C-alpha positions as CSV (number, residue, x, y, z in Angstrom):
1,X,123.3,159.1,179.5
2,X,120.9,157.7,176.9
3,X,118.0,159.7,178.3
4,X,120.1,162.9,178.3
5,X,121.1,162.3,174.7
6,X,117.5,161.7,173.6
7,X,116.4,164.9,175.4
8,X,119.1,166.9,173.7
9,X,118.1,165.6,170.3
10,X,114.4,166.3,171.0
11,X,115.2,169.9,172.1
12,X,117.3,170.4,168.9
13,X,114.4,169.1,166.8
14,X,112.1,171.6,168.3
15,X,114.5,174.4,167.6
16,X,115.0,173.2,164.0
17,X,111.3,173.8,163.4
18,X,111.4,177.4,164.6
19,X,114.8,178.6,163.5
20,X,116.8,179.1,160.4
21,X,119.4,176.4,159.6
22,X,122.8,177.4,158.1
23,X,126.0,175.5,157.4
24,X,128.9,178.0,157.7
25,X,132.2,176.9,156.2
26,X,134.2,177.4,159.4
27,X,131.7,176.4,162.1
28,X,133.2,175.6,165.5
29,X,136.6,176.3,164.0
30,X,138.1,176.8,167.4
31,X,138.1,173.0,167.7
32,X,140.8,172.8,165.0
33,X,143.5,174.7,167.0
34,X,144.8,171.7,168.8
35,X,145.7,170.2,172.2
36,X,149.2,169.9,173.6
37,X,152.4,171.6,172.7
38,X,153.9,168.4,171.4
39,X,151.2,168.2,168.8
40,X,151.4,171.9,167.8
41,X,155.1,171.6,167.4
42,X,154.5,168.9,164.8
43,X,151.8,170.8,162.9
44,X,149.0,168.8,164.6
45,X,149.9,165.5,162.9
46,X,148.6,163.3,165.7
47,X,145.8,161.1,164.5
48,X,148.1,158.1,164.1
49,X,150.5,158.8,167.0
50,X,148.6,160.4,170.0
51,X,148.5,157.7,172.7
52,X,148.4,160.0,175.7
53,X,145.6,162.1,177.3
54,X,145.5,164.4,174.3
55,X,144.3,161.5,172.2
56,X,140.8,162.4,173.5
57,X,141.1,165.4,171.3
58,X,143.1,164.1,168.3
59,X,141.9,160.5,168.1
60,X,140.1,158.9,171.1
61,X,141.0,155.4,169.9
62,X,144.6,156.2,170.9
63,X,143.6,156.5,174.6
64,X,144.2,152.7,174.9
65,X,148.0,153.4,174.7
66,X,148.3,155.3,178.0
67,X,151.7,154.6,179.7
68,X,150.1,154.7,183.2
69,X,146.6,154.2,184.5
70,X,145.9,157.9,184.8
71,X,147.1,161.0,182.8
72,X,146.4,164.7,183.3
73,X,147.2,167.3,180.6
74,X,147.1,171.1,180.6
75,X,147.9,173.7,178.0
76,X,147.8,177.5,177.6
77,X,148.4,179.6,174.5
78,X,147.7,183.2,173.6
79,X,147.1,184.6,170.1
80,X,147.0,188.1,168.5
81,X,149.4,189.6,171.0
82,X,147.6,188.1,173.9
83,X,144.1,189.4,173.0
84,X,142.7,185.8,172.5
85,X,143.4,183.1,175.0
86,X,143.2,179.4,174.4
87,X,143.2,176.8,177.2
88,X,143.0,173.0,177.3
89,X,142.6,170.5,180.1
90,X,142.3,166.7,179.8
91,X,142.1,163.7,182.0
92,X,142.1,160.0,181.0
93,X,142.0,156.8,183.0
94,X,142.2,153.1,182.1
95,X,139.1,151.3,183.4
96,X,140.5,147.9,182.6
97,X,143.2,146.3,180.4
98,X,141.3,147.1,177.2
99,X,139.2,150.2,177.8
100,X,139.9,153.8,178.6
101,X,137.7,156.8,179.5
102,X,138.7,160.5,179.0
103,X,137.3,164.0,179.3
104,X,138.7,167.1,177.7
105,X,137.8,170.8,178.1
106,X,138.7,173.5,175.6
107,X,138.2,177.3,176.0
108,X,138.9,179.9,173.4
109,X,138.0,183.4,174.4
110,X,138.5,187.1,174.0
111,X,138.0,188.7,177.4
112,X,137.4,192.3,178.6
113,X,135.7,193.5,175.4
114,X,134.4,197.1,176.1
115,X,130.6,197.6,175.9
116,X,130.2,201.2,175.0
117,X,126.4,201.3,174.7
118,X,126.1,203.5,177.8
119,X,129.2,205.6,177.1
120,X,127.0,208.8,176.9
121,X,125.0,209.7,179.9
122,X,121.5,211.2,180.0
123,X,123.0,214.7,179.3
124,X,124.9,213.6,176.2
125,X,128.3,213.7,177.9
126,X,130.9,211.0,177.7
127,X,131.2,209.0,181.0
128,X,133.9,206.4,180.9
129,X,132.7,204.9,184.1
130,X,129.6,203.6,182.2
131,X,131.8,201.3,180.1
132,X,131.1,197.7,180.9
133,X,133.1,194.6,179.8
134,X,132.1,191.2,178.4
135,X,133.7,188.1,177.0
136,X,133.2,186.2,173.7
137,X,134.0,182.6,174.6
138,X,133.8,179.2,173.0
139,X,133.8,176.0,175.2
140,X,133.9,172.4,174.2
141,X,133.5,169.4,176.5
142,X,134.6,166.1,175.0
143,X,133.7,162.7,176.7
144,X,135.8,160.0,175.2
145,X,135.8,156.2,175.2
146,X,138.4,153.8,173.7
147,X,138.5,150.0,173.4
148,X,141.0,147.5,172.1
149,X,139.3,145.2,169.7
150,X,139.6,141.4,170.4
151,X,139.5,140.3,166.8
152,X,142.4,142.4,165.3
153,X,145.6,142.7,167.2
154,X,146.7,146.3,167.4
155,X,143.4,147.8,166.4
156,X,141.6,150.2,168.8
157,X,138.3,152.0,168.3
158,X,137.1,155.2,170.0
159,X,134.4,157.8,170.1
160,X,133.7,161.3,171.5
161,X,130.4,162.7,172.7
162,X,130.9,166.5,172.7
163,X,129.0,169.4,174.1
164,X,129.6,172.9,172.6
165,X,128.8,176.1,174.5
166,X,129.4,179.5,172.9
167,X,128.7,182.9,174.5
168,X,128.9,186.6,173.4
169,X,128.4,188.4,176.7
170,X,124.7,188.5,177.5
171,X,123.9,189.2,173.8
172,X,123.9,185.7,172.4
173,X,124.6,182.1,173.4
174,X,124.6,178.7,171.8
175,X,124.5,175.1,172.9
176,X,125.5,172.2,170.6
177,X,126.0,168.5,170.5
178,X,128.0,166.2,168.3
179,X,129.7,162.8,167.9
180,X,133.2,161.7,166.7
181,X,134.3,158.2,165.7
182,X,137.9,157.0,165.4
183,X,140.2,154.1,164.8
184,X,143.9,153.5,165.3
185,X,146.0,150.5,164.2
186,X,149.5,149.7,165.4
187,X,151.7,147.3,163.5
188,X,155.3,147.0,164.4
189,X,156.8,150.5,163.9
190,X,153.9,151.6,161.7
191,X,150.7,153.3,163.0
192,X,147.6,154.4,161.2
193,X,144.8,156.7,162.4
194,X,141.4,157.7,161.2
195,X,139.3,160.4,162.9
196,X,135.8,161.1,161.7
197,X,134.7,164.5,163.2
198,X,131.0,165.4,163.6
199,X,129.8,162.2,161.9
200,X,126.1,163.1,162.4
201,X,126.7,166.9,162.0
202,X,127.1,169.1,165.1
203,X,124.2,171.4,165.8
204,X,124.7,174.8,167.6
205,X,121.4,176.3,168.6
206,X,121.9,180.1,168.8
207,X,119.7,182.3,171.0
208,X,120.0,186.1,170.5
209,X,118.8,188.6,173.1
210,X,117.9,191.2,170.6
211,X,116.3,193.5,173.1
212,X,119.8,194.4,174.4
213,X,121.0,195.8,171.1
214,X,117.9,196.7,169.1
215,X,118.2,200.4,169.7
216,X,121.9,200.6,168.7
217,X,121.3,198.3,165.7
218,X,118.4,200.3,164.5
219,X,120.4,203.6,164.7
220,X,123.3,202.1,162.9
221,X,121.3,200.3,160.2
222,X,122.4,196.8,161.2
223,X,120.2,193.8,160.8
224,X,118.6,192.5,164.0
225,X,119.9,188.9,164.5
226,X,117.5,186.0,164.7
227,X,117.7,182.7,166.5
228,X,119.2,180.1,164.3
229,X,120.7,176.6,164.0
230,X,124.4,176.4,162.9
231,X,125.3,173.0,161.5
232,X,128.9,171.8,161.5
233,X,129.4,169.4,158.6
234,X,131.4,166.2,158.9
235,X,135.2,166.1,158.2
236,X,137.8,163.4,158.3
237,X,141.5,163.1,159.2
238,X,143.7,160.2,158.0
239,X,147.2,159.8,159.5
240,X,150.2,157.6,158.9
241,X,153.4,157.4,161.0
242,X,156.5,155.3,161.4
243,X,159.1,155.3,164.2
244,X,162.8,154.4,164.1
245,X,165.5,153.8,166.8
246,X,169.0,154.8,165.6
247,X,172.5,155.1,167.0
248,X,172.3,152.1,169.3
249,X,168.7,153.0,170.2
250,X,169.8,156.2,172.0
251,X,168.0,158.3,169.4
252,X,164.5,157.9,168.1
253,X,162.9,159.4,165.0
254,X,159.2,159.6,164.4
255,X,157.8,160.8,161.0
256,X,154.1,161.4,160.6
257,X,151.7,162.9,158.2
258,X,148.0,163.8,158.4
259,X,145.5,164.5,155.7
260,X,142.4,166.5,156.7
261,X,139.4,166.2,154.3
262,X,136.6,168.7,154.6
263,X,133.2,168.7,152.8
264,X,131.9,172.2,153.5
265,X,132.9,173.8,150.2
266,X,136.1,175.0,148.6
267,X,138.7,176.0,151.1
268,X,142.1,177.8,150.6
269,X,144.2,174.7,151.1
270,X,146.6,172.5,149.1
271,X,143.9,170.7,147.0
272,X,140.5,172.2,146.8
273,X,137.1,171.6,145.1
274,X,133.5,172.2,145.8
275,X,133.1,168.6,146.7
276,X,136.1,168.2,149.1
277,X,139.2,170.0,150.1
278,X,142.5,168.3,151.2
279,X,144.9,169.8,153.7
280,X,148.1,167.8,154.4
281,X,150.5,168.3,157.3
282,X,153.9,166.8,158.1
283,X,155.6,166.3,161.4
284,X,158.9,165.0,162.8
285,X,160.0,164.2,166.3
286,X,163.6,163.4,167.3
287,X,164.2,162.2,170.9
288,X,167.3,161.3,173.0
289,X,166.6,158.3,175.3
290,X,162.9,159.3,175.2
291,X,163.8,162.1,177.6
292,X,164.6,165.2,175.5
293,X,162.6,166.0,172.3
294,X,163.0,168.2,169.3
295,X,160.0,168.6,166.9
296,X,159.3,170.2,163.6
297,X,156.1,170.5,161.6
298,X,154.8,172.0,158.3
299,X,151.2,172.4,157.0
300,X,148.4,174.9,156.4
301,X,149.3,175.4,152.8
302,X,147.5,178.5,151.4
303,X,147.5,180.6,148.2
304,X,147.9,184.3,148.9
305,X,146.9,187.0,146.4
306,X,149.1,190.0,145.8
307,X,147.9,193.5,145.0
308,X,148.6,192.9,141.3
309,X,146.3,189.8,141.4
310,X,149.2,187.4,141.2
311,X,149.3,184.6,143.8
312,X,152.0,182.8,145.7
313,X,151.9,179.7,148.0
314,X,152.8,179.8,151.7
315,X,152.8,177.2,154.4
316,X,153.0,177.3,158.2
317,X,156.1,176.0,159.9
318,X,156.2,174.9,163.6
319,X,158.9,174.1,166.1
320,X,158.8,172.4,169.5
321,X,160.9,171.2,172.4
322,X,160.1,168.8,175.2
323,X,161.6,167.2,178.3
324,X,160.5,164.3,180.4
325,X,161.3,164.2,184.1
326,X,160.2,160.9,185.5
327,X,156.4,160.9,185.0
328,X,156.2,164.6,184.1
329,X,156.3,165.9,180.5
330,X,156.9,169.7,179.9
331,X,156.5,170.8,176.2
332,X,156.9,174.0,174.3
333,X,155.9,175.0,170.8
334,X,156.6,178.0,168.6
335,X,153.7,177.9,166.1
336,X,151.7,180.0,163.7
337,X,154.9,181.2,161.9
338,X,154.4,182.7,158.5
339,X,153.9,186.0,156.6
340,X,150.2,185.5,156.0
341,X,149.2,186.3,159.6
342,X,149.0,189.6,161.6
343,X,150.4,187.7,164.5
344,X,153.6,186.0,163.3
345,X,154.0,183.5,166.1
346,X,152.5,182.2,169.3
347,X,154.2,180.5,172.3
348,X,152.5,177.4,173.6
349,X,153.2,175.6,176.8
350,X,151.8,172.4,178.1
351,X,152.2,170.0,181.0
352,X,151.4,166.3,181.3
353,X,151.5,164.1,184.3
354,X,151.2,160.3,184.3
355,X,150.5,158.4,187.5
356,X,149.1,155.1,188.8
357,X,149.9,151.5,187.9
358,X,150.6,150.7,184.3
359,X,148.0,148.0,184.2
360,X,144.4,148.8,185.2
361,X,143.1,146.6,187.9
């Protein structure tokens, strides 16, 4: 593992010396979509409360709270009327009573994009049989580790090593590597979470196969792309949550909030500046006997400009339902609601299965 990491750093260093480095504001933004319909129904407010397999995505320190020794999670969502597809799969296992390992895979892609470079044949006639198709896909592989600290009761620490792979057909591809660090503290009915994303910066090394598009780009006056290094700057998420049992413990109420802090320039969020931008979210989960769940969320505050240059403020509202059948959790979320988007909503489904003994041997 150490040798592979050193080799990756060495290769990136070589690329840095031969390629242009840039820090786009929304680099690797597909990693902010989320994992699990439970989370998306609560506006992604999970850094303090995720203690299942999805914690590998939201806050790896929470993996120490698995109900069973093993957990498997799956999720599928479609955006922009099904044009873009988003899939998540995760697995976590407790290796002993204080440590947990996890792996998560994320894919966000637009498939079957027509390649019309060869639409016209040698005689200048249109031949639709010459149309080829490709995908623009982003992949993330997260390898997680979590450990309960012996010196503070209720405190767990965690980390992710992540590998990024992005492709645009045969035209361009990128590989990237990064690290996340996290902590979670549980005290009675209060929980606190801190997730530090891309703590060392995540590098995506892009390779462009310009020979495939140079003719078309020259004819249309487009700039020929160069190989480059895309750097994802660090960001942080701080979460606080409290749970209640009400009506003779038959009903449960969980209230949680997350504050995401970015350092890549002014964003269109609730509080913004050139130094840092703050994006808060709120989530609520109501359960009956921990079997049936109702969820609500609000976040993604934005200022929208009218045609007359006046502005108004909007926010994204989310809704979710869940049911537990023995060791199986089935969740649904209706998310991305709002008048600022071309696609007003997306249906998200996820499945989670817990199995194995509660205590790791």
